[in-house]
C-alpha positions as CSV (number, residue, x, y, z in Angstrom):
1,M,217.4,16.9,168.0
2,C,216.9,18.0,171.6
3,A,213.4,19.2,170.8
4,E,212.5,15.8,169.3
5,A,213.8,14.0,172.4
6,K,211.7,16.2,174.6
7,T,208.6,15.6,172.5
8,K,209.1,11.9,172.6
9,T,209.5,11.9,176.4
10,K,206.4,13.9,176.8
11,S,204.5,11.4,174.6
12,N,205.8,8.5,176.6
13,N,204.8,10.1,179.9
14,K,201.3,10.6,178.5
15,H,201.0,6.8,177.9
16,E,202.2,6.2,181.5
17,I,199.4,8.4,182.8
18,E,196.5,7.8,180.4
19,E,195.1,4.4,179.8
20,I,193.7,3.9,176.2
21,T,190.4,2.0,176.5
22,N,188.8,2.5,173.1
23,C,190.0,2.3,169.5
24,P,190.1,5.7,167.8
25,E,189.2,4.1,164.5
26,C,186.2,1.8,165.2
27,G,185.5,2.7,168.9
28,G,186.0,-0.9,170.0
29,G,187.0,-1.7,173.6
30,S,189.0,-4.9,172.9
31,I,192.6,-3.4,173.2
32,Y,195.5,-5.9,173.1
33,Q,199.0,-5.1,174.3
34,D,201.7,-7.0,172.5
35,Y,204.7,-6.7,174.9
36,E,207.2,-8.4,172.5
37,R,206.6,-5.8,169.8
38,G,205.7,-2.9,172.1
39,E,202.4,-2.4,170.2
40,L,198.9,-1.5,171.2
41,I,196.4,-3.2,168.9
42,C,192.6,-3.2,168.4
43,E,191.3,-6.7,168.2
44,D,188.2,-5.7,166.4
45,C,189.6,-3.9,163.4
46,G,193.3,-4.7,163.7
47,L,194.5,-1.0,163.9
48,V,197.9,-0.6,165.5
49,I,197.1,2.3,167.9
50,D,200.7,2.7,169.2
51,D,203.9,1.1,168.1
52,N,206.0,2.4,170.9
53,Y,204.0,1.4,173.9
54,I,205.7,1.3,177.3
55,D,205.5,-2.0,179.3
56,Q,204.4,-1.0,182.8
57,G,205.3,-4.4,184.3
58,P,208.6,-5.4,186.1
59,E,211.8,-5.9,184.2
60,W,212.2,-9.4,185.7
61,R,210.4,-12.6,185.1
62,S,208.9,-15.1,187.6
63,F,207.6,-18.6,187.0
64,D,205.7,-19.2,190.3
65,M,204.2,-17.3,193.2
66,K,207.2,-17.8,195.5
67,Q,209.6,-16.5,192.9
68,E,207.4,-13.5,192.4
69,E,207.3,-12.7,196.1
70,N,211.1,-13.0,196.5
71,R,211.9,-10.8,193.5
72,A,209.3,-8.1,194.1
73,R,211.0,-5.0,195.6
74,T,207.8,-3.1,196.6
75,G,204.4,-3.9,198.1
76,P,201.1,-3.5,196.4
77,T,200.0,0.0,195.2
78,V,197.8,2.3,197.3
79,S,194.2,1.3,196.7
80,H,190.9,3.1,197.6
81,L,189.2,-0.4,197.7
82,R,190.7,-1.1,201.1
83,H,189.4,1.1,204.0
84,D,193.0,1.8,205.1
85,K,194.2,2.2,201.4
86,G,196.4,-0.9,201.9
87,L,198.9,0.9,204.1
88,S,198.3,-1.2,207.3
89,T,200.6,-4.0,208.6
90,E,199.7,-7.6,207.8
91,I,200.7,-10.4,210.2
92,D,201.3,-13.6,208.4
93,S,199.2,-16.6,209.3
94,R,201.3,-19.4,207.9
95,G,203.0,-20.1,211.3
96,K,206.6,-19.7,210.0
97,D,209.4,-17.2,210.6
98,S,211.3,-15.1,208.1
99,Q,213.6,-18.0,207.2
100,G,210.8,-20.5,206.7
101,R,211.1,-22.4,210.0
102,T,208.0,-23.5,211.8
103,L,207.1,-21.5,214.9
104,S,206.8,-23.1,218.3
105,S,203.3,-23.6,219.8
106,S,203.7,-20.6,222.2
107,K,204.9,-18.3,219.4
108,K,201.9,-19.4,217.2
109,S,199.5,-18.5,220.1
110,Q,201.3,-15.2,220.5
111,M,201.0,-14.4,216.7
112,Y,197.3,-15.4,216.8
113,R,196.6,-12.9,219.6
114,L,198.6,-10.2,217.7
115,R,196.6,-10.8,214.5
116,K,193.3,-10.6,216.4
117,W,194.2,-7.3,218.1
118,Q,195.7,-6.0,214.9
119,R,192.5,-6.7,213.0
120,R,190.5,-4.9,215.7
121,S,192.7,-1.9,215.8
122,R,192.4,-1.3,212.0
123,V,188.7,-0.4,212.5
124,S,188.6,2.5,214.8
125,G,184.9,3.3,214.8
126,A,181.4,3.1,213.2
127,R,182.5,5.3,210.3
128,E,185.3,2.9,209.2
129,S,183.0,0.0,209.8
130,S,180.4,1.4,207.4
131,L,183.2,2.2,204.9
132,I,184.2,-1.5,205.0
133,S,180.6,-2.5,204.3
134,A,180.3,0.0,201.4
135,L,183.5,-1.1,199.8
136,S,182.4,-4.7,200.0
137,E,179.1,-3.8,198.3
138,I,180.9,-1.8,195.6
139,K,183.3,-4.7,194.8
140,K,180.4,-7.2,194.7
141,L,178.2,-5.0,192.4
142,T,181.1,-4.2,189.9
143,S,182.0,-7.9,189.8
144,K,178.4,-8.9,189.0
145,M,178.2,-6.3,186.3
146,G,181.6,-7.1,184.8
147,L,182.9,-3.6,185.2
148,P,186.6,-2.8,184.8
149,K,188.8,-2.3,187.8
150,H,189.3,1.5,187.3
151,V,185.5,1.9,187.7
152,T,185.7,0.1,191.0
153,E,188.6,2.3,192.1
154,R,186.8,5.5,191.1
155,A,183.6,4.4,192.9
156,A,185.6,3.7,196.1
157,S,187.2,7.1,195.8
158,V,183.8,8.9,195.3
159,Y,182.3,7.0,198.3
160,R,185.1,8.4,200.5
161,D,184.0,11.9,199.3
162,V,180.4,11.0,200.2
163,I,181.4,10.0,203.7
164,E,183.5,13.2,204.1
165,K,180.5,15.3,203.3
166,N,178.2,13.2,205.6
167,L,175.8,12.3,202.7
168,V,175.1,8.8,203.8
169,R,173.1,9.7,206.9
170,G,169.5,8.6,206.6
171,R,170.2,6.4,203.5
172,S,171.0,2.8,203.0
173,I,174.7,2.0,202.5
174,K,173.7,-0.4,199.7
175,I,171.7,2.1,197.6
176,V,174.4,4.8,198.1
177,S,177.0,2.3,196.9
178,C,174.9,1.4,193.9
179,A,174.4,5.1,193.0
180,V,178.1,5.8,193.4
181,V,179.0,3.0,191.0
182,Y,176.5,4.3,188.4
183,L,177.9,7.8,188.9
184,S,181.5,6.5,188.3
185,C,180.3,4.8,185.1
186,R,178.9,8.1,183.9
187,K,182.1,9.9,184.8
188,L,184.3,7.4,183.0
189,E,181.8,7.1,180.1
190,I,181.2,3.4,180.6
191,P,177.8,2.6,178.9
192,R,175.6,1.2,181.6
193,T,171.9,2.0,182.2
194,L,169.9,2.4,185.3
195,D,167.8,-0.6,184.3
196,E,170.9,-2.8,184.4
197,F,171.7,-1.5,187.9
198,A,168.1,-2.2,189.0
199,R,168.4,-5.8,187.7
200,E,171.7,-6.4,189.5
201,S,170.7,-4.8,192.8
202,D,167.7,-5.0,195.1
203,F,166.5,-1.5,194.3
204,D,164.1,0.2,191.9
205,R,165.3,2.2,189.0
206,K,163.7,5.4,190.4
207,D,165.4,5.0,193.8
208,I,168.8,4.6,192.3
209,G,168.3,7.5,190.0
210,R,167.0,9.8,192.8
211,T,170.1,8.9,195.0
212,Y,172.4,9.4,192.0
213,R,171.0,12.9,191.3
214,F,171.3,13.8,195.0
215,L,175.0,12.8,195.2
216,K,175.8,14.4,191.9
217,R,174.3,17.7,193.1
218,E,175.9,17.6,196.6
219,L,179.4,16.6,195.2
220,N,179.1,19.3,192.5
221,M,180.0,16.9,189.7
222,K,179.6,18.0,186.2
223,L,178.7,15.1,183.9
224,K,178.2,15.2,180.2
225,P,175.2,13.4,178.7
226,T,176.1,9.9,177.5
227,K,176.4,9.8,173.7
228,P,174.7,7.0,171.7
229,Q,178.0,6.1,170.2
230,K,179.1,4.7,173.6
231,Y,176.3,2.1,173.6
232,I,176.9,0.8,170.0
233,Q,179.9,-1.3,170.9
234,K,178.1,-2.9,173.9
235,F,174.9,-3.6,172.1
236,C,176.6,-5.0,169.0
237,N,178.7,-7.4,171.1
238,E,175.5,-8.7,172.8
239,L,173.8,-9.1,169.4
240,G,176.9,-10.9,167.9
241,L,177.5,-8.1,165.4
242,R,181.0,-6.9,164.6
243,G,183.2,-4.9,162.3
244,N,181.1,-3.3,159.5
245,V,177.9,-3.0,161.4
246,K,179.6,-1.2,164.3
247,R,181.3,1.3,162.0
248,S,178.2,1.9,159.9
249,A,176.0,2.5,163.1
250,T,178.6,4.9,164.5
251,E,178.6,6.8,161.2
252,I,174.8,7.0,161.2
253,I,174.9,8.5,164.8
254,D,177.7,10.9,163.8
255,R,175.6,12.2,160.9
256,A,172.5,12.5,163.1
257,E,174.5,14.4,165.6
258,E,175.7,16.9,162.9
259,R,172.0,17.5,162.1
260,G,171.2,18.1,165.7
261,M,168.9,15.1,166.0
262,I,170.2,13.5,169.2
263,S,169.6,16.4,171.6
264,G,166.8,15.6,174.1
265,K,166.5,11.9,173.0
266,G,167.5,8.8,174.9
267,P,170.9,7.6,173.8
268,T,170.0,3.9,174.1
269,G,167.0,4.3,171.7
270,L,169.1,6.2,169.2
271,A,171.9,3.6,169.4
272,A,169.4,0.7,168.9
273,A,167.8,2.4,165.9
274,A,171.3,3.0,164.3
275,I,172.2,-0.7,164.8
276,Y,168.9,-1.7,163.2
277,I,169.6,0.4,160.1
278,A,173.3,-0.6,159.9
279,G,172.2,-4.3,160.2
280,I,169.9,-3.9,157.2
281,K,172.6,-2.0,155.2
282,E,175.3,-4.6,155.9
283,D,173.0,-7.6,155.4
284,K,173.3,-8.6,159.1
285,K,169.8,-7.7,160.1
286,R,168.4,-8.2,163.6
287,T,164.8,-7.8,164.5
288,Q,163.5,-4.7,166.3
289,V,162.4,-7.0,169.2
290,E,165.9,-8.4,169.6
291,I,167.6,-5.0,169.5
292,A,165.0,-3.5,171.9
293,D,165.5,-6.4,174.4
294,V,169.3,-5.8,174.4
295,A,169.0,-2.0,174.6
296,D,166.3,-2.0,177.4
297,V,163.9,0.0,175.4
298,T,160.5,-0.7,173.8
299,E,160.1,-1.9,170.3
300,V,158.0,1.3,169.6
301,T,161.0,3.4,170.6
302,V,163.3,1.6,168.2
303,R,160.7,2.0,165.4
304,N,160.1,5.7,166.0
305,R,163.8,6.5,166.2
306,Y,164.4,4.4,163.1
307,K,161.8,6.4,161.1
308,E,163.2,9.7,162.3
309,I,166.7,8.9,161.3
310,V,165.8,7.4,157.9
311,E,163.5,10.4,157.1
312,K,165.8,13.2,158.3
313,L,169.0,11.7,156.8
314,D,167.2,10.9,153.6
315,M,168.3,7.2,153.7
316,D,167.0,4.6,151.2
317,I,166.4,1.5,153.4
318,D,164.6,-1.7,152.2
319,V,163.2,-3.4,155.3
């Protein structure tokens, strides 16, 4: 009985530390938390991933912002997205004291001067000033690309390491910020391509890739090659394909991986070809042009990968 209790506690602690982002059954990223039932559910296939999920929120309820502020017993968490990690003092600008009474004109002027000097004192030099600019660029880019918050946090943390090693010197803050976000996506296995970063930023694909490789080498970061399976969910969503097509495409890539076919080939091209084949099999066909456009590859690449997969896996496909 005691051993069971220990095992359960260990399992619960794991949920507190690790955030589940993908369904183990279909690989989908639409995870829904049902707090009333304590369940973690995949919206794509309906799998109940966990039926004993811990609610990380507060144990009290609030019905407006004022009630939430009054009931909160702690401040915001430490965040790498703020140059001082959110540990500095904030002087309120509402012109009221702790009991809600309006301050006199002289007190308001005094608080204004204090706020001004407090803002100035938070930025101690050029290094912190450049960090503020970089964090702003990171937040702007991740927002434009619709990346989750943990990617933004990781990018901000990596940028601090870049500054510590003095790797920004001689390079634009914007391009280093862009490369750091791409590096964070690779580290967290978020499927994004260099072409997407080039479209959303003011830089060429080659420049971003060059800066990314430099940072990866200097920070001694070991990154695994992105697997084609990671792109299937994203491409299918953009093509309006769901359920059976996603599962079928993933199975095709898994079989190709077992045969050693994916080594040395671009993951986006393989994912695009697998989706094309799965669409034909499941009677949800999309043209090679449509899939190539979504995957940022050429139609020729989709066609060549499609022929290789069909031939080596001995698949009977009627186009």
